[in-house]
DRENMAR-439418 format. One line per 5 residues: number of its first residue (from 1); their letters; for each residue x, y, z of C-alpha. Coordinates in Angstrom, 3 decimals, decimal comma. Example, Ala and Ser with C-alpha at 12.3 -4.5 7.8 and 13.67 -1.06 7.14 Angstrom:
% DRENMAR-439418
1) as) 12,300 -4,500 7,800 | 13,670 -1,060 7,140
This chain:
% DRENMAR-439418
1) mrhfl) -37,658 -15,580 -40,788 | -34,887 -14,238 -38,595 | -35,402 -13,038 -35,063 | -33,527 -10,409 -33,134 | -31,066 -12,792 -31,494
6) lflff) -29,788 -13,718 -34,918 | -29,548 -10,003 -35,651 | -27,315 -9,608 -32,579 | -25,308 -12,601 -33,709 | -24,535 -10,825 -36,971
11) wafgl) -23,558 -7,674 -35,098 | -21,217 -9,670 -32,904 | -19,145 -10,540 -35,949 | -19,219 -7,055 -37,417 | -21,567 -7,847 -40,297
16) aavaq) -23,922 -5,216 -41,664 | -27,065 -7,207 -41,065 | -30,163 -5,853 -42,787 | -32,873 -8,225 -41,630 | -36,370 -8,123 -43,012
21) tkspl) -37,803 -9,440 -39,750 | -36,518 -9,179 -36,218 | -38,005 -10,068 -32,910 | -38,217 -8,379 -29,533 | -35,958 -8,836 -26,630
26) rlrqk) -35,975 -6,769 -23,514 | -36,062 -6,265 -19,881 | -37,634 -4,099 -17,315 | -38,550 -3,739 -13,691 | -41,153 -1,881 -11,780
31) pvsds) -40,531 1,825 -11,422 | -41,404 3,373 -8,090 | -41,080 7,074 -7,340 | -38,896 9,758 -8,864 | -38,862 11,691 -5,595
36) lrqka) -36,138 9,505 -4,119 | -32,743 10,514 -5,487 | -29,412 8,889 -4,854 | -26,321 10,844 -3,980 | -25,223 11,764 -7,488
41) pkpev) -21,649 11,574 -8,754 | -19,893 14,857 -9,375 | -21,061 16,451 -12,635 | -18,784 15,819 -15,563 | -17,952 18,104 -18,469
46) vlefp) -21,191 18,857 -20,305 | -21,119 18,623 -24,103 | -24,427 19,838 -25,476 | -25,612 19,215 -29,030 | -29,106 20,756 -29,334
51) ninrv) -29,374 19,919 -33,045 | -29,107 16,149 -32,524 | -32,825 15,576 -33,074 | -33,419 18,612 -35,303 | -31,134 18,339 -38,329
56) pyyyn) -29,405 15,256 -39,778 | -26,272 17,165 -40,814 | -25,030 20,660 -40,060 | -22,871 22,590 -42,540 | -22,156 26,308 -42,803
61) kakye) -19,719 27,024 -45,594 | -18,795 30,553 -44,492 | -18,150 29,573 -40,872 | -16,204 26,456 -41,859 | -13,946 28,311 -44,301
66) nilkl) -13,281 31,024 -41,710 | -12,187 28,347 -39,221 | -9,817 26,851 -41,812 | -8,372 30,291 -42,590 | -7,649 31,011 -38,938
71) enkna) -6,145 27,547 -38,454 | -3,730 28,205 -41,317 | -2,617 31,354 -39,480 | -2,221 29,391 -36,200 | -4,667 31,815 -34,585
76) wekvl) -5,710 29,174 -32,074 | -7,345 31,526 -29,555 | -9,712 32,771 -32,266 | -10,321 29,281 -33,650 | -11,452 27,764 -30,323
81) plled) -14,763 29,652 -29,809 | -15,627 29,412 -33,519 | -14,958 25,670 -33,694 | -16,776 25,129 -30,382 | -19,849 26,877 -31,813
86) yvgnf) -19,637 24,957 -35,091 | -19,332 21,537 -33,422 | -22,086 22,482 -30,989 | -24,486 22,605 -33,944 | -23,697 19,028 -35,030
91) gidnf) -26,475 16,737 -36,139 | -26,192 12,957 -35,859 | -24,470 12,503 -39,253 | -21,714 14,980 -38,342 | -20,343 12,607 -35,752
96) hrdtk) -19,126 10,099 -38,316 | -18,638 12,493 -41,255 | -16,788 15,224 -39,341 | -15,043 13,242 -36,613 | -11,839 15,142 -37,368
101) llwrl) -13,451 18,359 -36,095 | -14,137 16,693 -32,716 | -10,473 15,728 -32,573 | -9,258 19,231 -33,497 | -11,546 20,830 -30,913
106) gqlye) -10,271 18,475 -28,246 | -6,683 19,402 -29,132 | -7,492 23,097 -28,780 | -8,986 22,525 -25,334 | -5,914 20,551 -24,307
111) regql) -3,729 23,389 -25,607 | -5,663 25,747 -23,311 | -5,133 23,441 -20,322 | -8,748 22,207 -20,232 | -7,804 18,532 -20,230
116) etaia) -11,132 17,129 -18,965 | -13,016 18,824 -21,791 | -10,403 17,647 -24,290 | -10,743 14,039 -23,101 | -14,546 14,264 -23,415
121) yyrlv) -14,169 15,155 -27,101 | -11,523 12,455 -27,632 | -14,024 9,914 -26,280 | -16,553 11,041 -28,882 | -13,939 10,543 -31,586
126) lkhhr) -13,329 6,960 -30,439 | -17,049 6,209 -30,165 | -18,092 7,563 -33,555 | -15,173 7,291 -35,991 | -15,519 5,101 -39,062
131) tdikq) -11,902 5,231 -40,194 | -8,600 3,933 -38,853 | -7,637 6,142 -35,905 | -4,937 4,088 -34,172 | -2,971 7,232 -33,365
136) vqqyy) -5,988 8,796 -31,659 | -6,552 5,586 -29,661 | -2,902 5,436 -28,599 | -2,917 9,088 -27,595 | -6,127 8,705 -25,594
141) dslea) -4,776 5,585 -23,901 | -1,636 7,484 -22,890 | -3,766 10,211 -21,287 | -5,925 7,699 -19,415 | -3,115 5,327 -18,389
146) ksesi) -2,757 6,888 -14,942 | -6,477 6,629 -14,206 | -7,293 3,275 -15,808 | -8,159 0,473 -13,420 | -7,109 -3,068 -14,282
151) ylpla) -9,348 -5,683 -12,724 | -7,996 -8,940 -11,409 | -8,810 -11,960 -13,634 | -11,711 -13,935 -12,200 | -9,633 -17,076 -11,628
156) hyydl) -7,237 -15,052 -9,468 | -10,139 -13,309 -7,799 | -11,534 -16,620 -6,592 | -8,113 -17,569 -5,271 | -8,485 -14,484 -3,106
161) veyrk) -11,929 -15,657 -2,077 | -10,542 -18,987 -0,904 | -7,778 -17,133 0,884 | -10,338 -15,086 2,804 | -12,186 -18,225 3,840
166) svatf) -8,980 -19,735 5,198 | -7,505 -16,896 7,168 | -10,016 -14,115 7,692 | -13,416 -13,447 9,138 | -14,598 -11,473 6,099
171) kpprg) -17,792 -12,616 4,493 | -17,055 -14,594 1,340 | -18,815 -13,379 -1,813 | -22,110 -15,042 -2,528 | -21,233 -16,082 -6,073
176) vytnm) -21,658 -14,684 -9,559 | -22,816 -16,166 -12,857 | -25,611 -18,009 -11,058 | -27,951 -19,548 -13,629 | -31,647 -19,226 -12,711
181) gdain) -32,173 -22,910 -13,374 | -34,591 -25,129 -15,280 | -37,717 -23,538 -13,820 | -36,918 -20,381 -15,791 | -34,431 -21,337 -18,504
186) skved) -35,023 -23,767 -21,347 | -32,742 -25,425 -23,900 | -33,277 -22,494 -26,255 | -32,879 -18,737 -25,803 | -34,335 -17,130 -22,672
191) ygpav) -33,830 -13,420 -22,109 | -35,465 -10,043 -21,442 | -36,066 -10,234 -17,642 | -38,274 -7,832 -15,685 | -39,063 -8,051 -11,973
196) hrdee) -42,173 -6,474 -10,489 | -43,379 -5,602 -6,997 | -40,298 -6,472 -5,004 | -39,686 -9,578 -7,083 | -43,014 -11,260 -6,573
201) lfiyt) -43,412 -11,492 -10,363 | -40,756 -12,232 -12,969 | -41,501 -11,581 -16,666 | -39,241 -12,747 -19,473 | -39,042 -13,732 -23,131
206) srrkg) -38,419 -17,248 -24,388 | -38,081 -19,025 -27,723 | -39,209 -22,373 -26,341 | -41,798 -24,226 -28,354 | -45,239 -23,024 -27,388
211) vkatg) -48,538 -22,804 -29,196 | -47,038 -21,693 -32,488 | -46,368 -24,129 -35,277 | -43,246 -22,397 -36,616 | -39,743 -22,687 -35,231
216) tdedl) -39,414 -18,940 -34,630 | -41,412 -18,699 -31,421 | -40,890 -15,702 -29,198 | -43,436 -15,382 -26,429 | -43,765 -13,722 -23,063
221) yfsry) -43,593 -15,876 -19,937 | -43,913 -15,170 -16,222 | -42,950 -16,799 -12,950 | -44,045 -16,135 -9,360 | -41,745 -16,170 -6,343
226) engfw) -43,071 -18,578 -3,724 | -41,445 -20,245 -0,700 | -38,015 -18,910 -1,623 | -38,019 -20,118 -5,241 | -39,101 -18,929 -8,640
231) qegqs) -41,848 -21,221 -9,840 | -41,868 -22,827 -13,269 | -42,377 -20,289 -16,036 | -45,833 -20,005 -17,622 | -46,892 -18,463 -20,904
236) fgkpi) -48,876 -15,206 -20,778 | -51,199 -16,838 -23,275 | -53,648 -15,015 -25,503 | -54,142 -12,208 -26,343 | -50,619 -11,060 -25,279
241) nsiyn) -48,977 -13,966 -27,083 | -50,264 -14,360 -30,615 | -49,280 -16,011 -33,878 | -46,665 -13,236 -34,101 | -43,518 -12,783 -32,022
246) egsac) -43,839 -11,033 -28,647 | -41,299 -10,170 -25,993 | -39,313 -7,533 -24,112 | -42,024 -6,511 -21,663 | -42,110 -4,029 -18,821
251) lsrdg) -44,995 -3,538 -16,428 | -46,279 -0,269 -14,967 | -45,990 0,276 -11,245 | -49,671 -0,437 -10,615 | -49,484 -3,598 -12,709
256) ktlyf) -52,259 -2,449 -15,046 | -50,280 -1,554 -18,188 | -47,898 -3,864 -20,005 | -45,463 -2,417 -22,545 | -44,047 -4,988 -24,949
261) arces) -42,797 -5,572 -28,486 | -44,655 -7,438 -31,204 | -43,147 -8,347 -34,557 | -44,571 -8,917 -38,044 | -48,061 -7,853 -37,010
266) pdgfg) -50,279 -6,466 -39,799 | -50,988 -3,312 -37,773 | -47,278 -2,611 -37,254 | -45,294 0,200 -38,836 | -42,062 -1,801 -39,009
271) ncdly) -40,949 -5,363 -38,460 | -41,139 -4,921 -34,651 | -43,235 -2,280 -32,859 | -43,976 -1,224 -29,293 | -47,448 -1,964 -27,920
276) tatrl) -49,403 -1,613 -24,695 | -51,941 -3,949 -23,132 | -54,352 -3,129 -20,296 | -55,252 -5,386 -17,378 | -59,058 -5,637 -17,290
281) sdgsw) -61,303 -5,806 -14,234 | -61,537 -9,598 -14,448 | -57,733 -9,925 -14,363 | -57,333 -10,745 -18,043 | -55,376 -8,697 -20,553
286) gqikn) -56,921 -6,757 -23,414 | -57,080 -3,430 -25,278 | -53,804 -4,106 -27,077 | -52,691 -0,922 -28,840 | -49,772 0,045 -31,057
291) lgasv) -47,941 3,094 -29,634 | -48,228 4,726 -33,042 | -46,065 6,250 -35,723 | -44,627 8,971 -33,492 | -42,876 6,285 -31,432
296) nskaw) -42,510 3,339 -33,794 | -40,658 3,439 -37,109 | -40,417 1,438 -40,316 | -37,543 -0,501 -38,742 | -37,129 -2,534 -35,531
301) dsqpt) -38,327 -0,975 -32,243 | -38,198 -2,993 -29,025 | -36,989 -3,313 -25,428 | -39,052 -0,634 -23,615 | -38,257 0,585 -20,101
306) lspne) -40,081 3,241 -18,067 | -38,519 6,057 -16,061 | -39,270 5,987 -12,295 | -42,203 8,411 -12,592 | -43,413 6,630 -15,749
311) dtlyf) -43,543 9,765 -17,892 | -40,660 8,707 -20,180 | -40,238 5,500 -22,154 | -36,774 4,434 -23,314 | -36,294 1,787 -26,002
316) asdrl) -33,889 0,446 -28,627 | -34,295 0,941 -32,369 | -32,281 0,365 -35,527 | -34,171 3,005 -37,524 | -32,299 5,004 -40,140
321) ggfgm) -30,647 8,218 -39,008 | -29,057 6,925 -35,810 | -25,445 6,864 -34,689 | -24,899 3,127 -35,120 | -26,558 -0,158 -35,984
326) sdiyy) -28,923 0,224 -33,046 | -29,418 3,231 -30,753 | -31,358 4,029 -27,607 | -34,285 6,432 -28,064 | -36,841 7,966 -25,723
331) tykmk) -40,365 9,363 -25,847 | -42,217 11,290 -23,139 | -45,886 11,517 -22,312 | -47,415 14,859 -23,329 | -50,214 16,701 -21,534
336) sglws) -52,634 15,163 -24,005 | -51,687 11,722 -22,704 | -50,092 10,804 -26,031 | -46,454 9,899 -26,467 | -44,190 12,496 -28,097
341) padnl) -42,179 11,795 -31,291 | -39,199 9,636 -30,318 | -35,782 11,314 -29,937 | -32,271 9,871 -30,011 | -30,569 9,782 -26,596
346) gpvin) -27,410 11,343 -28,030 | -23,699 10,716 -28,721 | -22,551 10,054 -25,152 | -24,795 6,986 -24,755 | -24,995 5,891 -28,406
351) trese) -21,980 4,959 -30,543 | -21,148 3,840 -34,082 | -21,725 0,263 -32,852 | -24,871 -1,083 -31,154 | -26,648 -0,029 -27,977
356) vspyf) -29,562 -2,216 -26,886 | -31,677 -3,335 -23,900 | -31,974 -0,118 -21,863 | -33,165 -0,367 -18,270 | -33,997 2,592 -16,013
361) hplyq) -33,555 1,922 -12,308 | -36,940 1,949 -10,512 | -35,787 4,462 -7,879 | -32,786 6,390 -9,127 | -31,632 8,394 -12,138
366) vlyfs) -29,467 5,613 -13,538 | -29,769 4,051 -16,980 | -28,323 0,597 -17,624 | -27,843 -0,700 -21,170 | -25,834 -3,123 -23,278
371) srgql) -23,235 -1,954 -25,799 | -20,403 -3,002 -28,064 | -19,170 0,539 -28,724 | -18,135 1,941 -25,336 | -14,455 2,391 -24,531
376) lnfgd) -13,961 -0,284 -21,834 | -15,168 -3,736 -22,808 | -14,547 -7,204 -21,322 | -16,129 -9,301 -24,060 | -18,676 -8,815 -26,823
381) fdiyk) -21,727 -6,907 -25,554 | -21,196 -5,539 -22,009 | -23,549 -3,878 -19,531 | -22,940 -0,207 -18,673 | -24,549 2,339 -16,381
386) syrvn) -24,900 6,077 -16,905 | -25,992 8,609 -14,285 | -28,240 11,517 -15,161 | -26,877 14,598 -13,387 | -28,412 18,043 -13,863
391) gqwqe) -30,380 16,708 -16,818 | -27,260 15,417 -18,617 | -26,160 11,821 -19,171 | -22,702 11,094 -17,776 | -20,026 9,017 -19,488
396) prnig) -21,158 5,328 -19,278 | -19,312 3,129 -16,793 | -18,684 -0,568 -17,364 | -20,225 -2,385 -14,384 | -17,239 -4,692 -14,102
401) plvng) -16,053 -8,271 -14,599 | -18,319 -9,773 -11,934 | -21,169 -9,182 -14,412 | -19,483 -8,775 -17,787 | -17,584 -11,786 -19,093
406) kgsey) -15,970 -12,766 -22,381 | -19,319 -13,526 -24,009 | -22,307 -11,197 -24,304 | -24,528 -9,711 -21,625 | -27,933 -8,105 -22,214
411) yftin) -31,161 -7,095 -20,474 | -29,781 -6,040 -17,123 | -32,433 -5,371 -14,465 | -32,331 -4,794 -10,703 | -34,879 -5,186 -7,941
416) aastn) -36,046 -1,968 -6,284 | -33,926 -2,608 -3,172 | -30,800 -2,874 -5,378 | -29,803 -6,179 -3,800 | -30,227 -8,602 -6,716
421) lyyar) -29,614 -8,388 -10,438 | -31,160 -10,280 -13,337 | -29,747 -10,416 -16,827 | -29,178 -12,578 -19,883 | -25,758 -13,727 -20,962
426) septd) -24,140 -16,060 -23,439 | -20,892 -17,973 -23,458 | -18,119 -16,853 -25,852 | -18,401 -20,213 -27,634 | -22,110 -19,678 -28,352
431) lknld) -22,934 -15,964 -28,472 | -26,444 -16,625 -29,740 | -27,843 -18,861 -26,982 | -28,796 -16,758 -23,969 | -29,751 -17,908 -20,481
436) lfsfp) -31,105 -15,897 -17,558 | -28,855 -15,349 -14,547 | -29,437 -13,823 -11,123 | -27,146 -13,128 -8,170 | -26,435 -10,440 -5,542
441) lpmea) -25,612 -7,057 -7,020 | -21,846 -6,283 -7,127 | -20,605 -2,846 -6,107 | -19,692 -1,711 -9,629 | -23,314 -2,157 -10,720
446) hplav) -24,895 -0,557 -7,655 | -26,679 2,752 -8,325 | -25,498 4,250 -5,019 | -21,795 3,495 -5,592 | -20,741 7,079 -6,290
451) tkltg) -18,455 7,908 -3,340 | -14,782 7,884 -4,339 | -12,123 6,076 -2,350 | -8,724 6,909 -3,842 | -5,211 6,435 -2,596
456) vltds) -1,613 5,548 -3,250 | 0,726 2,964 -1,716 | 4,422 3,825 -1,384 | 7,540 2,381 0,247 | 8,122 3,877 3,689
461) itnkp) 11,875 4,176 3,090 | 12,281 5,143 -0,575 | 8,813 6,702 -1,076 | 8,617 4,856 -4,400 | 5,262 3,366 -5,495
466) lngii) 4,523 -0,248 -4,618 | 2,568 -2,709 -6,716 | 0,138 -5,384 -5,641 | -3,522 -6,378 -5,570 | -6,125 -4,384 -3,671
471) siidl) -9,456 -5,756 -2,490 | -12,286 -3,863 -0,828 | -14,597 -5,915 1,379 | -18,004 -4,571 2,368 | -18,356 -5,285 6,092
476) dngie) -21,933 -4,047 6,496 | -23,905 -5,254 3,496 | -21,846 -8,077 1,992 | -21,865 -6,380 -1,414 | -19,120 -7,782 -3,596
481) vasky) -16,386 -5,504 -4,976 | -14,103 -6,695 -7,784 | -10,395 -6,653 -6,891 | -7,913 -4,555 -8,855 | -4,189 -4,279 -9,465
486) lredg) -2,509 -1,193 -8,082 | -1,450 1,055 -10,943 | 2,187 1,620 -11,916 | 2,281 4,726 -9,730 | 0,856 2,793 -6,759
491) sfdfd) -2,538 4,481 -7,008 | -6,032 2,995 -6,837 | -9,647 4,117 -6,799 | -13,054 2,598 -6,094 | -16,625 3,875 -6,331
496) lidns) -18,335 2,817 -3,095 | -21,454 3,529 -1,052 | -21,091 6,181 1,631 | -21,948 5,664 5,294 | -20,662 2,093 5,081
501) rymml) -17,751 0,199 6,600 | -15,145 -1,486 4,423 | -12,014 -3,534 4,899 | -9,192 -2,674 2,540 | -6,813 -5,545 1,844
506) iqspd) -3,598 -5,035 -0,163 | -1,484 -8,075 -1,040 | 1,864 -8,584 -2,739 | 4,838 -10,952 -2,557 | 6,956 -7,853 -1,822
511) ffsie) 5,413 -6,827 1,511 | 3,175 -8,187 4,240 | -0,547 -7,913 3,562 | -2,075 -4,613 4,599 | -5,459 -4,551 6,307
516) keidl) -7,218 -1,306 7,100 | -10,827 -0,764 8,149 | -12,508 2,285 6,601 | -15,641 4,011 7,823 | -16,523 5,776 4,586
521) kndtv) -18,509 9,006 4,896 | -17,474 11,130 1,925 | -14,963 11,086 -0,911 | -11,722 9,950 0,741 | -8,057 10,141 -0,265
526) mkims) -5,571 7,848 1,485 | -1,799 7,686 1,556 | -0,567 4,282 2,697 | 3,007 3,232 3,380 | 4,608 -0,181 3,725
531) tlidy) 8,087 -1,662 3,796 | 9,457 -4,054 1,207 | 10,515 -7,486 2,404 | 14,225 -8,172 2,010 | 14,275 -11,933 1,504
536) sipli) 17,987 -12,044 2,307 | 17,515 -10,728 5,861 | 15,679 -12,628 8,622 | 12,608 -10,939 10,078 | 12,601 -10,373 13,840
541) fknie) 9,446 -9,151 15,591 | 9,671 -7,432 18,966 | 6,420 -8,866 20,287 | 7,386 -12,522 19,671 | 8,589 -13,027 23,248
546) fdeak) 7,995 -16,217 25,242 | 7,690 -16,479 28,987 | 10,862 -17,653 30,707 | 11,535 -21,377 30,156 | 8,195 -21,776 28,292
551) aeikd) 7,149 -22,406 24,661 | 3,424 -21,593 24,723 | 2,063 -19,080 22,200 | 0,852 -15,947 24,000 | -2,103 -13,852 22,885
556) amkpt) 0,176 -10,854 22,334 | 2,039 -12,818 19,628 | -1,012 -13,792 17,594 | -1,590 -10,575 15,591 | 1,967 -10,756 14,242
561) ldriv) 1,793 -14,495 13,596 | -1,540 -14,004 11,831 | 0,119 -11,552 9,445 | 2,654 -14,230 8,595 | -0,187 -16,703 8,048
566) lflvd) -1,879 -14,250 5,691 | 1,290 -13,880 3,699 | 1,911 -17,623 3,385 | -1,659 -18,424 2,350 | -1,602 -15,468 0,006
571) hpkvr) 1,606 -16,732 -1,665 | 1,449 -20,525 -1,766 | 4,880 -20,969 -3,384 | 6,787 -19,104 -0,670 | 8,390 -21,244 2,070
576) lsieg) 9,333 -20,252 5,623 | 12,177 -21,140 7,953 | 11,730 -20,482 11,689 | 14,796 -20,329 13,926 | 14,525 -20,155 17,708
581) htdss) 17,368 -18,522 19,691 | 18,053 -18,128 23,415 | 20,559 -16,200 25,437 | 23,610 -17,958 26,913 | 22,302 -18,331 30,469
586) gdpda) 21,581 -21,858 31,651 | 22,465 -25,265 30,248 | 23,331 -25,130 26,490 | 21,563 -28,416 25,703 | 18,446 -27,279 27,538
591) nvels) 18,556 -24,002 25,600 | 18,658 -25,870 22,291 | 15,681 -27,978 23,317 | 13,735 -24,911 24,531 | 14,413 -22,964 21,333
596) qwraf) 13,378 -25,981 19,284 | 10,061 -26,253 21,115 | 9,438 -22,539 20,662 | 10,094 -22,733 16,911 | 7,928 -25,857 16,731
601) siqky) 5,065 -24,110 18,604 | 5,104 -21,258 16,111 | 5,218 -23,718 13,197 | 2,151 -25,568 14,448 | 0,246 -22,346 15,078
606) lenkg) 0,919 -21,120 11,542 | 0,038 -24,469 9,947 | -3,191 -24,844 11,904 | -4,304 -21,249 11,496 | -3,682 -21,163 7,740
611) klepg) -4,409 -24,846 7,040 | -0,990 -25,044 5,389 | 0,276 -28,269 3,930 | 3,173 -29,979 5,812 | 6,641 -29,235 4,476
616) ridav) 6,270 -25,505 3,740 | 7,644 -24,471 7,140 | 10,927 -25,605 8,696 | 11,452 -25,126 12,434 | 14,812 -25,429 14,107
621) gkgsa) 16,219 -24,492 17,528 | 19,694 -22,933 17,643 | 19,873 -22,365 21,378 | 22,548 -19,798 22,225 | 24,900 -20,810 19,391
626) epikp) 24,308 -17,719 17,199 | 24,143 -14,592 19,373 | 23,621 -11,204 17,730 | 25,854 -9,374 20,216 | 28,015 -10,142 23,274
631) eitle) 25,976 -10,471 26,453 | 27,327 -7,778 28,721 | 24,024 -6,413 29,975 | 20,501 -7,755 30,520 | 19,464 -5,799 27,444
636) dravn) 22,058 -7,724 25,420 | 20,570 -11,006 26,573 | 17,073 -9,811 25,610 | 18,315 -9,027 22,094 | 19,697 -12,536 21,687
641) rrvef) 16,454 -14,150 22,860 | 14,579 -14,038 19,577 | 12,770 -15,888 16,814 | 13,940 -15,333 13,252 | 11,642 -15,791 10,267
646) klikp) 13,273 -16,367 6,882 | 10,961 -16,171 3,857 | 12,216 -18,236 0,937 | 11,135 -17,397 -2,604 | 10,617 -20,314 -5,001
651) teggt) 13,553 -21,009 -7,278 | 11,198 -21,580 -10,226 | 7,720 -20,486 -11,220 | 7,842 -16,797 -10,333 | 7,641 -14,871 -7,091
656) gnw) 4,952 -16,809 -5,304 | 2,140 -14,578 -6,449 | -1,111 -16,125 -7,739
């Protein structure tokens, strides 16, 4: 007997697994009210396919042959509306059988200058093709190259974190990949989290050995949050857990109805079905009912999640007639109180691969799910979010590397306040064995992160784009934002939460770190300029001026010196030489000693402020031996009184970047 985790394991290696028995997984959290709506992202191009749940395959010989005839005549303006109408009638099977028509329609839109619509069709080609389409992939990549964001590798990201701790007052991130510990996790698979009532109750699925005699246990467990900790998990017990496999539960807002999956039950329609249980007046569970043939199929149906107003139930199924090996479906509650026949969620969410573990945010119109078939992927299964805008699902967005790693991630759920996340993940070396993780919600996964911050960084002299690493630090809420590389054209973009304050930090070995505080209200476009460092020329700062005959660091100097500290900590392989210079007035030996003390004072300030190891900074006093210009006027003397900073790149091992 094989359970659903093994089914996922087969998918992970591209095998066409046809299991006779699978088990539930799942997640879910309490829904609250549908009346609260987040600021929605701007609507995208809408591609409507009304036949998706009506006909398996659409074909009209006369219309198709007319399209071919016009194409042969290069009558593109006549072809476009006819092909648009034809593709608009697609059923599910058309997406893999007639992928070429999606591609041709996209090309026609691009020909007409409607690039966004063209790209939307190209995405469908990449999601649903079942043939080799390397040329399509390369072409799509070339179109998206200017808008693609490249995230910083996590190891480098945590170097940045340490850097912040050393030299800045920014809040350090609170940590990701935090395992929920032995109270929740066991030595076997634990997955399918759901939090209820502001996290007072945590429900999950586990394969630990329980009351069953077989080795294929899957039961529902729960834990209560007390005194700042999740208590040790307890089995739901009978009648929820039975001799069959149960899991993937979600609880209604009032806590009286439990939706869950049960497998291999004699009253089931397939190998796993969706059920409900009712909380009785004495606090026990009973009245367990199968949701019926309109919802369940002859295949595997599991992982239910309720919409915020609890009138729609989303779930995963591998029934025949879908787009891929597993799709996300939905059913809504009719006036009769019964659930409607289940419908496929469509080709934007579902792909030729596998979509599983849907989760609808308890407050907002955002659907989270796990997929192997979306276009940006960090590992095996990744978590994505899709916004529902004007009744249409938007293109799914990967929620970023602070959640998605090189292994697999499933069963993403969020507390109602959108402060903490819960999900199951595996390591790349053992894709099958899942553990439950929880940590503060990163920005990319936040449902309210829909306000665009975009910009470009250029050289102030040449106006050419500059490259580097950009970090956004949330100053108000401490929400973590993954760092990115600036694109080739110097551009960047982030989806953030409006009415919040952020610190933007841009770092590179080619220029001094840029810090800029942003009070974000609406979509914002920034143009930022900096100046490249010429390592062959000493740096002289006007505000590094000592009092006469003194070597103490003045407050006015510190902002500039702190920028140098930032740069040195940021680039640990770069060295610095400090040279102190005086004018020619006074005793030459005394001038040498004074300039030496001034250089030494700056050296100590930099080392202490940045906690730099000894030996990276040289400090020497030159006195009046190397004037810049003859001292004819007082202004000439002021020019010669200076401190020079010479940055020295490493001779080996790169440019001093991370």
